Every structure is written in C-alpha cells, then in structure tokens.
C-alpha positions as CSV (number, residue, x, y, z in Angstrom):
1,X,0.0,0.0,0.0
2,X,1.5,3.3,-1.0
3,X,2.1,6.4,1.2
4,X,-0.8,8.4,-0.4
5,X,-3.3,5.5,0.0
6,X,-2.4,5.0,3.6
7,X,-2.8,8.7,4.3
8,X,-6.2,8.9,2.4
9,X,-7.6,5.7,4.0
10,X,-6.5,6.7,7.5
11,X,-7.8,10.3,7.1
12,X,-4.5,11.8,8.4
13,X,-1.8,13.6,6.4
14,X,1.2,14.0,8.8
15,X,3.5,17.0,8.3
16,X,7.0,16.3,7.2
17,X,9.8,18.7,6.2
18,X,8.1,19.0,2.8
19,X,5.0,20.7,4.5
20,X,7.0,23.8,5.2
21,X,5.0,26.1,2.8
22,X,2.2,28.9,2.8
23,X,-1.6,29.8,4.4
24,X,-4.4,33.0,4.5
25,X,-6.5,34.8,7.0
26,X,-10.2,34.2,7.7
27,X,-11.2,34.3,11.4
28,X,-8.9,34.3,14.4
29,X,-7.6,30.7,14.6
30,X,-8.4,30.1,10.9
31,X,-6.8,31.0,7.6
32,X,-7.6,30.1,4.0
33,X,-5.3,28.1,1.6
34,X,-5.9,28.7,-2.1
35,X,-4.8,26.1,-4.7
36,X,-4.6,26.1,-8.5
37,X,-6.4,29.5,-8.7
38,X,-6.3,32.4,-6.3
39,X,-9.3,34.4,-4.8
40,X,-9.6,36.4,-8.0
41,X,-9.4,33.4,-10.3
42,X,-5.9,33.9,-11.6
43,X,-3.9,30.7,-12.2
44,X,-1.4,29.9,-9.5
45,X,1.1,27.1,-8.7
46,X,-0.2,24.4,-6.3
47,X,1.9,23.3,-3.3
48,X,-0.8,22.3,-0.7
49,X,-1.8,19.0,-2.4
50,X,0.6,16.0,-2.5
51,X,0.4,13.5,-5.3
52,X,0.6,9.7,-4.9
53,X,-1.1,6.4,-5.4
54,X,-0.5,2.7,-6.5
55,X,-1.3,3.1,-10.2
56,X,-2.3,5.5,-12.9
57,X,-0.9,9.0,-13.4
58,X,-1.1,12.5,-11.8
59,X,-0.4,15.9,-13.4
60,X,-0.3,19.5,-12.1
61,X,-1.0,22.0,-14.9
62,X,-2.4,24.7,-12.5
63,X,0.3,27.4,-13.2
64,X,-0.7,27.3,-16.9
65,X,-4.4,27.7,-16.1
66,X,-5.1,23.9,-16.1
67,X,-5.9,21.6,-13.2
68,X,-4.7,18.9,-10.8
69,X,-5.6,15.7,-12.6
70,X,-5.5,12.1,-11.4
71,X,-6.2,9.3,-13.9
72,X,-6.5,5.5,-14.1
73,X,-6.3,3.7,-17.4
74,X,-7.9,0.5,-18.6
75,X,-4.7,-1.3,-17.6
76,X,-5.0,-0.1,-14.0
77,X,-7.5,-2.8,-13.1
78,X,-6.2,-4.2,-9.8
79,X,-8.5,-4.0,-6.8
80,X,-6.2,-1.6,-5.0
81,X,-5.5,0.7,-8.0
82,X,-5.7,4.3,-6.8
83,X,-4.3,7.7,-8.1
84,X,-4.9,11.1,-6.5
85,X,-3.8,14.0,-4.4
86,X,-4.0,14.6,-0.6
87,X,-4.1,18.0,1.2
88,X,-1.2,18.5,3.6
89,X,-1.9,19.8,7.1
90,X,0.5,21.0,9.8
91,X,0.6,19.0,13.1
92,X,-2.5,19.5,15.2
93,X,-4.4,21.5,12.5
94,X,-7.8,20.6,11.2
95,X,-10.0,21.7,8.2
96,X,-12.8,24.0,9.3
97,X,-14.5,24.1,5.8
98,X,-13.7,24.1,2.1
99,X,-14.9,25.1,-1.4
100,X,-13.7,22.9,-4.3
101,X,-14.3,23.3,-8.0
102,X,-13.9,19.8,-9.6
103,X,-15.1,17.5,-12.3
104,X,-15.0,13.7,-12.5
105,X,-15.6,11.0,-15.2
106,X,-15.9,7.2,-15.0
107,X,-16.1,4.9,-18.0
108,X,-18.6,2.0,-18.1
109,X,-17.4,-1.3,-16.6
110,X,-17.9,-4.8,-17.8
111,X,-19.7,-7.1,-17.4
112,X,-22.9,-5.0,-17.1
113,X,-24.7,-5.3,-14.9
114,X,-22.0,-6.2,-12.3
115,X,-22.5,-9.0,-9.8
116,X,-24.2,-7.8,-6.6
117,X,-21.0,-8.1,-4.5
118,X,-18.9,-5.9,-6.9
119,X,-18.7,-2.2,-7.6
120,X,-16.9,-0.2,-10.3
121,X,-14.4,2.6,-10.8
122,X,-15.1,5.6,-8.6
123,X,-13.8,9.2,-8.8
124,X,-14.3,12.3,-6.8
125,X,-13.6,14.1,-3.5
126,X,-13.1,12.3,-0.2
127,X,-13.1,13.7,3.3
128,X,-10.5,11.0,4.1
129,X,-13.1,8.5,5.2
130,X,-11.8,5.9,2.8
131,X,-11.8,5.7,-1.0
132,X,-14.4,3.0,-1.6
133,X,-17.8,3.7,-3.2
134,X,-18.9,4.9,0.2
135,X,-15.7,6.9,0.8
136,X,-16.3,9.7,-1.7
137,X,-18.5,12.6,-0.6
138,X,-18.8,14.0,-4.1
139,X,-18.3,12.7,-7.6
140,X,-18.9,9.5,-9.5
141,X,-19.5,7.0,-6.6
142,X,-20.9,3.8,-8.1
143,X,-21.6,4.0,-11.8
144,X,-21.1,0.7,-13.7
145,X,-22.8,2.4,-16.7
146,X,-20.4,5.3,-16.7
147,X,-20.6,8.7,-15.0
148,X,-19.8,12.4,-15.5
149,X,-19.9,14.8,-12.4
150,X,-19.6,18.5,-13.0
151,X,-18.5,20.0,-16.3
152,X,-15.1,18.7,-17.4
153,X,-13.0,21.4,-19.1
154,X,-15.0,24.3,-17.7
155,X,-13.1,25.4,-14.5
156,X,-15.5,28.3,-13.6
157,X,-18.8,26.5,-14.2
158,X,-21.0,26.7,-11.0
159,X,-21.9,23.0,-11.4
160,X,-18.3,22.1,-10.4
161,X,-18.6,23.6,-6.9
162,X,-18.8,21.4,-3.9
163,X,-18.4,22.7,-0.4
164,X,-18.7,21.8,3.3
165,X,-18.4,23.7,6.6
166,X,-17.8,20.9,9.1
167,X,-14.6,20.1,10.9
168,X,-12.5,17.5,9.0
169,X,-9.1,15.8,9.4
170,X,-8.2,16.0,5.8
171,X,-9.2,16.1,2.1
172,X,-8.3,14.1,-1.0
173,X,-9.3,13.9,-4.7
174,X,-8.8,10.5,-6.3
175,X,-9.9,7.9,-8.8
176,X,-9.8,4.2,-7.8
177,X,-11.0,0.7,-8.6
178,X,-13.6,0.0,-5.9
179,X,-13.9,-3.7,-6.6
180,X,-11.6,-6.0,-4.5
181,X,-11.3,-8.5,-7.3
182,X,-10.4,-5.8,-9.9
183,X,-12.2,-3.7,-12.5
184,X,-12.6,-3.8,-16.3
185,X,-13.5,-0.6,-18.2
186,X,-14.9,-0.4,-21.8
187,X,-12.8,2.6,-22.7
188,X,-9.6,4.4,-21.8
189,X,-9.2,6.2,-19.5
190,X,-11.2,4.3,-17.0
191,X,-11.6,7.2,-14.6
192,X,-10.4,10.9,-14.2
193,X,-10.8,13.6,-11.6
194,X,-9.8,17.2,-12.1
195,X,-9.4,19.9,-9.3
196,X,-9.6,23.3,-10.9
197,X,-9.5,25.4,-7.7
198,X,-9.8,25.0,-4.0
199,X,-10.1,27.2,-0.9
200,X,-9.5,25.2,2.3
201,X,-10.1,26.9,5.7
202,X,-7.4,25.6,8.0
203,X,-8.0,25.9,11.8
204,X,-4.8,26.4,13.8
205,X,-5.4,26.7,17.6
206,X,-1.7,26.5,18.5
207,X,-0.3,29.9,19.3
208,X,3.4,30.8,18.6
209,X,6.0,31.1,21.4
210,X,8.5,33.9,22.2
211,X,12.0,33.1,23.3
212,X,14.5,35.0,25.5
213,X,15.1,38.5,24.2
214,X,18.6,39.9,23.6
215,X,20.4,42.7,22.0
216,X,22.0,46.1,23.0
217,X,18.7,47.6,24.3
218,X,18.9,45.3,27.3
219,X,22.6,45.8,28.1
220,X,22.3,48.8,30.4
221,X,21.3,52.5,30.5
222,X,20.8,53.3,26.8
223,X,20.1,56.3,24.6
224,X,19.1,56.8,21.0
225,X,18.0,54.0,18.6
226,X,18.7,50.5,20.1
227,X,18.2,47.0,18.7
228,X,16.3,44.1,20.5
229,X,16.5,40.6,19.1
230,X,13.2,38.7,19.3
231,X,13.3,34.9,18.7
232,X,10.0,33.2,18.0
233,X,8.7,29.8,16.8
234,X,5.4,28.0,15.9
235,X,4.4,24.5,15.1
236,X,1.4,25.3,12.9
237,X,1.3,28.0,10.2
238,X,4.6,29.6,11.3
239,X,5.6,33.0,12.6
240,X,3.9,35.8,10.5
241,X,4.9,38.8,12.6
242,X,6.8,39.9,15.7
243,X,6.1,43.1,17.7
244,X,7.8,45.0,20.5
245,X,5.7,47.0,23.0
246,X,7.1,49.3,25.6
247,X,4.9,50.1,28.6
248,X,2.0,48.7,26.6
249,X,2.6,50.8,23.5
250,X,3.6,49.4,20.1
251,X,7.0,50.8,19.1
252,X,8.4,48.4,16.5
253,X,7.2,45.4,14.3
254,X,8.5,43.2,11.5
255,X,6.6,40.9,9.1
256,X,8.1,37.6,7.9
257,X,7.3,38.5,4.2
258,X,8.2,36.1,1.4
259,X,5.7,33.3,1.0
260,X,4.1,34.5,4.3
261,X,1.7,36.9,2.6
262,X,-2.0,36.4,1.7
263,X,-3.4,34.8,-0.4
264,X,-1.6,31.7,1.1
265,X,-0.8,28.7,-1.0
266,X,-0.2,26.0,1.7
267,X,-0.9,25.3,5.3
268,X,2.4,26.3,6.8
269,X,3.3,29.5,4.9
270,X,5.6,31.2,7.4
271,X,9.0,30.3,9.0
272,X,8.6,27.8,11.8
273,X,11.5,29.5,13.7
274,X,12.9,33.0,13.2
275,X,14.8,35.8,15.1
276,X,14.0,39.3,14.1
277,X,16.0,42.4,15.1
278,X,13.6,45.3,16.0
279,X,14.8,48.9,16.5
280,X,13.5,50.8,19.5
281,X,13.9,54.6,19.5
282,X,14.5,55.5,23.2
283,X,14.6,59.2,22.5
284,X,10.8,59.2,22.8
285,X,11.0,57.6,26.3
286,X,11.4,59.3,29.7
287,X,14.7,58.5,31.5
288,X,14.4,55.6,33.9
289,X,13.1,52.0,33.8
290,X,10.7,50.7,31.2
291,X,9.0,47.4,30.5
292,X,9.4,45.6,27.1
293,X,7.0,42.8,25.9
294,X,7.6,41.0,22.6
295,X,4.6,39.5,20.8
296,X,4.6,36.7,18.1
297,X,1.6,36.3,15.7
298,X,0.9,33.4,13.4
299,X,-1.1,33.5,10.1
300,X,-4.4,32.5,11.9
301,X,-4.1,35.5,14.2
302,X,-3.1,33.5,17.2
303,X,-0.7,35.7,19.3
304,X,1.5,35.1,22.3
305,X,3.3,37.7,24.5
306,X,6.7,36.8,25.9
307,X,7.9,37.4,29.4
308,X,8.1,41.1,30.4
309,X,11.7,42.4,30.2
310,X,13.0,45.6,31.8
311,X,15.5,48.1,30.4
312,X,16.7,51.5,31.5
313,X,16.9,54.8,29.5
314,X,19.8,57.0,30.6
315,X,19.2,60.6,31.6
316,X,20.1,63.1,28.9
317,X,23.4,64.9,29.3
318,X,22.8,68.6,30.1
319,X,23.5,71.0,27.2
320,X,26.7,73.0,27.6
321,X,26.4,76.7,27.9
322,X,26.1,78.4,24.6
323,X,29.4,79.4,22.9
324,X,29.6,82.6,21.1
325,X,31.1,81.8,17.7
326,X,34.2,83.7,16.8
327,X,34.6,84.6,13.2
328,X,37.0,82.4,11.3
329,X,38.9,83.5,8.3
330,X,37.8,82.1,5.0
331,X,39.8,78.9,4.1
332,X,42.6,79.9,1.9
333,X,42.6,76.6,-0.1
334,X,40.0,74.1,-1.3
335,X,41.0,70.7,-2.5
336,X,39.0,68.5,-4.9
337,X,39.4,64.7,-4.5
338,X,38.9,62.0,-7.2
339,X,38.6,58.3,-6.5
340,X,37.5,55.2,-8.5
341,X,33.8,54.6,-7.9
342,X,34.3,50.8,-7.2
343,X,37.2,48.4,-6.9
344,X,36.8,44.7,-7.2
345,X,38.9,42.7,-4.7
346,X,41.5,41.4,-4.7
347,X,43.2,44.5,-6.1
348,X,45.4,43.9,-9.1
349,X,47.4,47.0,-8.0
350,X,47.1,49.5,-5.2
351,X,44.1,51.8,-5.3
352,X,45.1,55.3,-6.1
353,X,43.4,58.7,-6.0
354,X,44.3,62.2,-7.0
355,X,43.9,65.6,-5.2
356,X,43.9,68.9,-7.0
357,X,43.4,72.5,-5.9
358,X,40.3,74.4,-7.1
359,X,42.4,75.9,-9.9
360,X,43.3,72.4,-11.2
361,X,46.9,72.3,-10.1
362,X,48.2,69.2,-8.1
363,X,47.6,69.4,-4.4
364,X,51.0,68.3,-3.0
365,X,51.7,67.5,0.6
366,X,48.1,67.4,1.8
367,X,47.2,65.1,4.7
368,X,44.0,63.0,4.1
369,X,42.0,61.0,6.6
370,X,40.7,57.6,5.5
371,X,37.7,56.0,7.3
372,X,36.0,52.6,6.6
373,X,32.4,51.4,7.2
374,X,30.6,48.2,6.2
375,X,28.0,48.0,3.4
376,X,24.4,48.4,4.4
377,X,25.0,51.1,7.1
378,X,24.8,54.5,5.3
379,X,24.5,56.4,8.6
380,X,27.7,55.2,10.3
381,X,30.7,57.6,10.2
382,X,33.1,54.7,10.0
383,X,36.4,53.9,11.7
384,X,39.6,55.7,11.0
385,X,42.0,53.2,9.3
386,X,44.8,55.5,8.0
387,X,46.2,58.9,7.2
388,X,47.9,59.4,3.9
389,X,49.8,62.2,2.3
390,X,49.6,63.3,-1.3
391,X,52.7,63.3,-3.5
392,X,54.2,66.1,-5.5
393,X,51.8,65.2,-8.3
394,X,48.8,65.2,-5.9
395,X,48.4,61.4,-6.0
396,X,47.8,59.2,-2.9
397,X,47.5,55.5,-2.2
398,X,44.7,53.9,-0.1
399,X,45.5,51.1,2.4
400,X,45.0,47.5,1.2
401,X,42.0,45.3,2.3
402,X,40.7,41.8,1.7
403,X,37.2,42.4,3.1
404,X,34.4,44.4,1.4
405,X,33.9,48.0,2.8
406,X,33.4,51.6,1.8
407,X,36.4,54.0,2.2
408,X,35.7,57.7,2.8
409,X,38.5,60.2,2.3
410,X,38.5,63.8,3.7
411,X,41.1,66.5,4.0
412,X,42.7,66.6,7.5
413,X,45.0,69.7,7.4
414,X,44.0,73.0,9.0
415,X,43.2,75.6,6.4
416,X,42.3,73.0,3.7
417,X,38.7,72.3,2.9
418,X,37.0,70.0,0.4
419,X,34.1,67.5,-0.1
420,X,34.6,63.9,1.1
421,X,35.0,61.3,-1.6
422,X,34.0,57.6,-1.3
423,X,35.0,54.4,-3.1
424,X,33.5,50.9,-2.7
425,X,35.9,47.9,-2.2
426,X,33.9,44.8,-3.1
427,X,35.2,41.3,-2.4
428,X,33.4,38.1,-3.6
429,X,30.8,36.9,-1.2
430,X,31.2,33.4,0.0
431,X,28.7,31.1,1.8
432,X,29.6,27.8,3.6
433,X,27.1,25.5,5.4
434,X,28.1,22.9,8.0
435,X,25.5,20.3,9.1
436,X,25.7,17.3,11.6
437,X,28.0,14.6,10.1
438,X,26.1,11.9,11.9
439,X,22.5,10.9,11.5
440,X,20.0,12.8,13.7
441,X,17.4,10.9,15.6
442,X,13.8,12.1,15.2
443,X,12.9,14.4,18.1
444,X,16.5,15.7,18.5
445,X,17.7,19.2,17.6
446,X,20.1,19.5,14.7
447,X,22.5,22.5,14.7
448,X,23.3,24.1,11.4
449,X,26.4,26.4,11.2
450,X,27.3,28.8,8.4
451,X,29.9,31.3,7.6
452,X,29.8,34.3,5.3
453,X,33.1,35.6,3.9
454,X,33.9,38.8,2.0
455,X,31.1,40.8,3.6
456,X,33.3,42.8,5.9
457,X,30.7,43.2,8.8
458,X,27.8,41.8,10.7
459,X,24.1,42.0,10.0
460,X,23.9,40.1,6.6
461,X,20.5,38.3,6.5
462,X,20.9,34.7,5.5
463,X,18.0,32.4,4.5
464,X,18.1,28.7,5.5
465,X,16.4,26.7,2.7
466,X,15.4,23.1,2.3
467,X,14.0,21.0,-0.6
468,X,10.2,21.2,-0.2
469,X,8.3,18.9,-2.6
470,X,10.9,19.2,-5.2
471,X,11.8,22.9,-4.9
472,X,13.9,25.1,-2.6
473,X,11.8,26.9,0.1
474,X,12.9,29.1,3.0
475,X,12.5,27.5,6.4
476,X,14.4,30.1,8.6
477,X,16.2,33.4,8.5
478,X,19.2,34.4,10.6
479,X,21.7,37.3,10.6
480,X,25.5,37.0,10.7
481,X,27.5,38.0,13.7
482,X,30.5,40.4,13.7
483,X,32.6,37.4,12.6
484,X,30.4,36.5,9.7
485,X,28.9,33.4,11.4
486,X,25.3,32.1,11.7
487,X,23.8,29.4,13.8
488,X,20.3,27.9,13.2
489,X,18.7,25.0,15.1
490,X,15.9,22.7,14.0
491,X,14.1,19.9,15.7
492,X,12.9,17.0,13.4
493,X,9.6,15.8,14.8
494,X,7.7,13.9,12.1
495,X,10.2,11.6,10.4
496,X,8.7,8.1,10.5
497,X,11.4,6.3,8.4
498,X,15.0,6.9,7.4
499,X,15.2,10.1,5.4
500,X,17.7,12.5,3.8
501,X,16.9,16.2,3.7
502,X,18.8,18.7,1.6
503,X,19.7,22.2,3.0
504,X,21.5,25.3,1.8
505,X,22.2,28.9,2.7
506,X,21.1,31.8,0.5
507,X,22.1,35.5,0.8
508,X,19.6,37.5,-1.2
509,X,20.4,40.5,-3.3
510,X,19.8,43.9,-1.7
511,X,19.8,47.6,-2.8
512,X,22.0,48.4,0.3
513,X,24.7,45.9,-0.6
514,X,26.6,45.3,-3.8
515,X,26.4,41.5,-4.1
516,X,24.3,39.4,-6.2
517,X,22.2,36.5,-4.8
518,X,24.7,34.0,-3.3
519,X,24.0,30.3,-2.6
520,X,26.1,27.9,-0.6
521,X,26.7,24.3,-1.6
522,X,23.9,22.0,-0.6
523,X,24.3,19.7,2.4
524,X,22.5,16.5,3.3
525,X,21.1,15.7,6.8
526,X,20.3,12.1,7.6
527,X,17.4,11.6,10.0
528,X,16.6,8.3,11.8
529,X,13.0,7.5,13.0
C-alpha cells in the first residue's frame, strides 16, 4: 500500500519537512489556503496538495491555467488501484471548511450489470473517510454504466462547486477501482478527476512562542536607537509577525514576508522559527526603567506575549552653555578629490586617487584621513583606518584590504577644505554551510552552522532553505555575527522512516549591498526515526 493511499484511507496527512510552505486569513484561529487558482481566479502554482497512489498518473497544470488531474487507465484494473492528491496539514491543525471546484468522469465497466458483490471505478472528492464507493463525498461514486460529475474542461462552471463547513481531518481527490477482485472498463481512461480550484479553511489553535530577548537595548542604560533581538517559533502555520511593545505601546514590528503573505498557498506559509531584530527609539521615552514585551503572531491571528523584560533609559546629558562663535577666516585653499567609484577585490594593483586644488593644479603635501564602514550602514561615520599624504603630483594611495567595505577620504589639514569622496571595495561573497555529520534521531535538535566571507561586517541576513516537494523553500532566516557566522537550530519531529533532507544557505540581493544573490553548496542531513 503506497504512502498516499495509507494517508487517504486513514484520514490523516502528517506534516514532514516537505510541508514547510504557505496559508491565509479568515477568522482568528483560521486561515484560507488557495490552490490552483487564487481568490480572483488567476492561475497559481499548487503546493498544498501532494500526489501519490498505487497506479495511474497524476499531473499538475495549475500554473498554466489547467488543473490537478488524477487518472486510471484500462490497464489499471487491480482491486487496490488508486491515483490522486491529498491535502497536507501541519501537526494539530484541522480543516474548518472548504470550497472545491472539480469534475469527475468514470467509464462504463464490464460485465454490465456487475455481480451484486462488486462495484466499479469511482472518482471524486473524499473527506479522508476511505476511497471505496462509500468513501467519496462528491463525484462518481458507483456507476457501472459510466458517469460524469460537474462540467469537465470548464473550470469556472458553477456546477463544479462542492463545499462543506464541518470540521475535517483531511481532504483528498482520487480515482480508484472500488472492486476488490479488480475492474474492467470499456474505454480508456477508466476514470479521471480534475481539481480546478480549492479554498480550504485551516484551523490552527496552536499559538506561537516567544524566546528569551537579547540585544544592545537590554545591556544597560541606553540612549538613541537600540536593537532588541526577538526569537519566535510556531508548530502550525509559522511566525507571520513579531512586535515590540514598551509600557503597553507598540513601538516596532516586522513581518516575515516572502511566502508568508495572503493569499496563502499552503498550510504552513511562514518560518517555523525566526529571530527578528527590531529597532526601538529610546529618544521618545522618559529617563528611567521601562517594561518591554515582545509578541509573536501566526497567520491565523493567534498571538503570544513573551515574558516582560526591563531596560533603562539613561538621563540626557545637560547641554553645555552656549558658545559665542568667533569669526573664522575664509579657508585659503579648497581641495578636490577624485577616487574610483568601485574596486573589485583582490586588487590587481594598489588603489590610487588624486587631489587637485580648485584651480586644477596638483595638491601636493596634503594630509588626508581615510575612514571605513561596512555596506548596508549609510549612517555610520566609520572607523579611521589610516592617514595618507599626497605626492608632488597630488596622488595618494589607499590602504589594502581583503574584506568588502566603503572607504571615505576627507582633508585633514588645517586651512584645507573639500568635499569627502568615497570608493567601494567589493570582495566576492562566500557562503559555507556545515550540518551534523552523523545521523540525527527524530525528536532531536540539529544545529546548522554557516559562515559568510567577504562581507566585511555583521548583519547580513541569510535564509536557510530546504528541498520542499521538489523545490527550494525558506524555512528560517538568521543574521551574521560580527565574525560572519550564523547558527540555526531545527528539531525534526515527524520523520517516520530513514530520510535524507537537503539544505543550503542563501544571501539574497539587496539595494543596500553590492552582491548578487549568493548560494552555498547543498548539504544533506540524515534523520533516523
């Protein structure tokens, strides 16, 4: 008996790593999953239904405006022949209702009429109560003379709509031979079922959890804009949003984004574990102690507040007495700096610039200050890395570097003015992922470690991706430390047999950083039941 048939007959579709994909809002505790076509009827890829069976064929042509199709041919005549799709639910979730647009056809069977103890091919929609003649709720149930349900080839026809509002453990569309001794059809195919569109309301009563907060905001008396790190996790639809509230007032929030945006396409659309860095502006708070509460929200609207955490805002430093400005003489000289706009590392030769006076003559013997800052931080003034002096021809040489950074050059001599000039030094970005070398037992936590090279600073967001039903999907997001490292942990909870899962790290392209999308080599994690 195949995996799909066991799932359909038992009425339970357990979540594996392949179920880490999208959902949509209806009521609190409920969200809607759209498949094949969205709420407005536009074609969409289908990821919430999983194909399987013991015979026949399945096809997914939803992205091109077609349907999910399961078929049995004349040759698929065994008594256990079945082909279809099952809807994948997260652990603990149930179906609160559904709307499905489908059509089914069954060919006549021979001999006709059939003996009293035999049935025929059956096709349609099952509420996972079994796939026999009495297991389908809608479709061609027992039709030895042949059957057509709905209007095949007309996705939007009202006659194709079937719906229910009761609580269910699962759904399936399938075609099967319902005769234990086998079936015989007069034409090919023997049976077909098409799902043109579905909207499944998933009920998720499990609220997310909030971990221990961290970050500079909690390190001591603080001023200005400070960061607090909020870890959160969820076993159902994932973490859709995290918020920070100070003294009961919302001060910062971050959405998960990506696939975690309505209309959802699967029952677990958001990251199951994430850590978001929220910026709190303490300038708007009075000096003294304050209470911070972090909140995590899932796609169904379930919300959980973490434990209250205290932090202290420092008293402002008194302003010094006003200083009466004294007139300063107009600068006698103004220098104009020129630098390459971007340098690709490693440098083939030392990076050089030129300084000239306003009249175009070489600016010889001028001291210049060189500061460096990482990409993605346009506000930072940077750290001073060197002072250089121009030659008799006005030329100067910048210090060498192996890491990516932005160099800013300004005049440093008294009596010399001039606008600062910047150049980008860009090294190749590298990603490396390390996974457990030994097999991980189901229920244990696996630690994934990564390293980003060439970035020249912390705060690079890195997506952890896994193969999900044949395609790469993001299952977590972390940020690099000041050393360019990342750590991500995951607990395998639903592996029932030996399995191998493929993971990789992805650094997405960003307007604030000069690198293209970078992907690490894939790594395999072996999991034992």
